[in-house]
N, C-alpha and C positions, 0 to 999 in steps of 0.2 A: 413857632407860630404856624409855619407852613404845614407841619405835621397835623396840628389840631384842625386847621381850616380844611385840609384835604379829607380828613376823617369825617367831619361833620357834613361837608358838602356832598361827599360821595354817599353817605348814609341815605340821603334823600334822592340823589340823582342817579343812583345805579338803576339800570333799566327795569329790573324786576320790581324794585320798590316804587319807582316812579309810575309804572303802569298800575300797580295796585292802588297807589294813592290817587291816581287819576280816576280809577273805577270808584273809589270811595267818594271822591269829589262829585262824580256824576250822580251817585245815589243821594248825596246831600242836596245837590241842586234840585233834583226832582222833589225831594221832601220840602224844599222851600218854594215850590211852585214854579221853578225855572225848568220846565219839562224839556223844552227844546235843547237848552244848553246841557242839561243833565244827560239826555239821550245821546247827544253828540259825544260827550266825554266818555260815556260808557261804551259806545261803539268803537271809538279810537282805542280805548284801553283793551277791549276784548280782541280787536284785530291785532294789536301789538302783542298781547299775550299768546295768541295763536301763532303768529309769525316767529316770535322768539322761542316759544316752547316746542313747536313741532317742525318748523322749517330749518334748514341748515345755516341759519344766520350766525350762530356761534362758531361753527367750523370756518365759515368765511372770514370771521374776524381773527381767529386764532391761527389759521394755517400760515399766513405770511409771517407772523411772529415766530412760529415754531420752525419754519424753514430757513430763517435768516442766518442762523449759525449752526452749520453741521459740525459733528464731532471731528476733531482732527485725528490724523494718524500719529500715534505717540511712539516714536522710534528712538527715544532717548530718555535720560533720567528726568525725574520730576522733583523739583525742590519742595513743593507743597501743594496742598489741596484746600481751597477756601470754599466752605459750604455756607450758603446763605440761609438765614432763618426762614421759617415757614413750614419746615418738614417735621416738626415735633410739636405736640400739644401739651404745654406745661401744666395747664389747668386740669385737664382730665387725668393726666399722669399723676399729678399731686393728689387728686381726690381719690384715685383708685390704687395708688401705690404701685404704679407700673409705668412702663414707657409707652406712650400713646403716639402713634403716627397718623396724621390726617391725610387728606388727598395728596398732598405734596410730599408724602413720606419717602418717595423715590429719591429725594435729595439725600436722605440719610443712608438708605441702603446702598445707593451708588457710591457714596463716600467710603463706605466700608469696603466695597469691592475694589475701589481704587487704592485704598490703604493696603489691601492685601496684594494687589498687583505691584505697587511701588512701596516696598517695606521701609525704604529710607525717607520717604516723603513725610513732611510735617502736615498734620491735620489741623486746620483752623476753622472753627465754627463762629459765625458772627450773627447775633440776634439777641435782642433784649426782650421787649414786650411791645405789642401794638395796642395795648389798652390805653384808653384816654386817661384813666386814673391808675397809675402803676401801684401794685401791691407788694412789690419785692420779688415776686415769682417770675423768673425769666426763662426764655427758651434756652439760653446758654446753660443754665443749671440742668435742664432736662436733657440737653444734648450731651453734656458730660456724662450723665448717667447712662445714656444710650450707648455711647462709644465704649464705656467701661463694661457694659453688659455684653458687648460684641467681642470682648477680649482684646481691645486696643488699649495699650498701657497709657496711663495719664501723662507719661513723659513725652508722648508723641502728640498730644492734643493741647491746643491753645484755644481758650474760650474768650470771646469778646461779647459781653452781655449788656452793654450800655446803649447800643444803637437801636433806633426805633423805625427807621426806614432805609431804603436802599442806598441813598447818598451817605447816610451815617455808617452803614455797613462798610462802604468803601473807605471813608475818611478815618474812622476809628480803627479799623483793622490795619490799615497801612501804618498808622501811627504806632500801633502795638507791635506789629511784626517787623517793621523797618526792612522791607525787601531790598535786595541789592541788585544793581544792574547785571544782566546776564542770567539771572535766575529764571527758572521755568515754573510758573504757577498755573494751576488749573482753577477755573471758577465753576462751581457746581450749583446750578439752580434750575428751576423749571424752564423748559424750552420756550414757553410763551413769555417768560420774564427775562430771558437772556439779553435781548437788545437793550433794554433799559439798564440792566445790571452792568453790561459791558460798557455802556456809555458813562455810567457813574464811576467805574473804576478807572477808565481812561482819563476822565476829567480830574480824578484824584492823582493822576500821574503814575498809575500802576498798571502796566500792560499785562493782560491775562490771556490764557487759552481757554476758550469757551468749552465747557463740557455739559451740554444740555441734558436734562432728564425730565421725568414727569410730563410726558407728552399727553395732550388731550385729544389729538386727532390722529387718524391712521393714514392720512394723506389725502390726495385729491378726490378719492372716491367718496369721502365724507360730504363733499359738496353736492352730491346727487342722491343723498339718502335722507329720509325723514327721521326725526329724532323719536325714538320709541318711548322715552320718558320725558314729559314736558318739564319736570323739575330740573333734570339734567340739562335740557336745552336752555332754560333760563340761566342756569349757573354758567354755562359756557358763554352766553352773551354777556353776562356780568363780568366775567374774567377778561374776555376780549376787549370789551368797552373800557374797562378800567386800565388796561395796559396801554391802549392807544391814547386815551386821555392823559395817562401818566407820562407817556413819551412827550406829548406836547407841553404839558405843564413843566416837566423837568427841563426841557430844552429852553423854554421861555425864561425860566428862572436861573439858567446857567448851570444846572446840575449835571448835565450830560454834555458830551462833546459834539453831538450831532442829533438831528431830529429823529433819524431812524438808523442807529449805528449798524455798521456792516463789518464783515470779517476783514 
């Protein structure tokens, strides 16, 4: 129930969609002779689109998330590498008969780099489908194809393809892998998603070492630069807002061990 409610609510409340809907509401209000109300709504929506599209609001939201978990120094053996879903597009890949990597594809390429660096480590991918109506096509299936195409033998790869959100990633993967005390596991996901992911795995009783990737900011300098592409600016605001709201919602529902998990 949590999964469906979160998807439906976010579809309307994500900043880019909310601002566009506000703009449409303003136009409709003017058409209904509510000129003052309509003009006010259009002004608010326009100002919001300009701020989110051109000003560094997105980097301001993302930077604290991305800086929360730096990469550790790996000076010993690694038992396994857990890769969260989101780094492979099963639908385009299926339609085009290839492996398709979206914006978060760094999760997959970094997993391959780690697999080569630690040849004894087990590779675990966790991700089913985020679709409201599943059709049987999962990220796990696409991930298995990706690792195979990269030359990683199937014997090293474990696929969990039932989970639909981060808390299920943690719970379902732990139940499948059955990690033992003292083992050293890396968690690979986008840097901006790492705090929430680490909180979920800790709540599930599985301590991990964070290995962030897929950074969307270059550092503090991004806070002083205009966004050259407004579509990208809006995307950054959407991603950042979703994570902060997700951190709050997950903590209130007991899905993480802290409001803003830290190393």
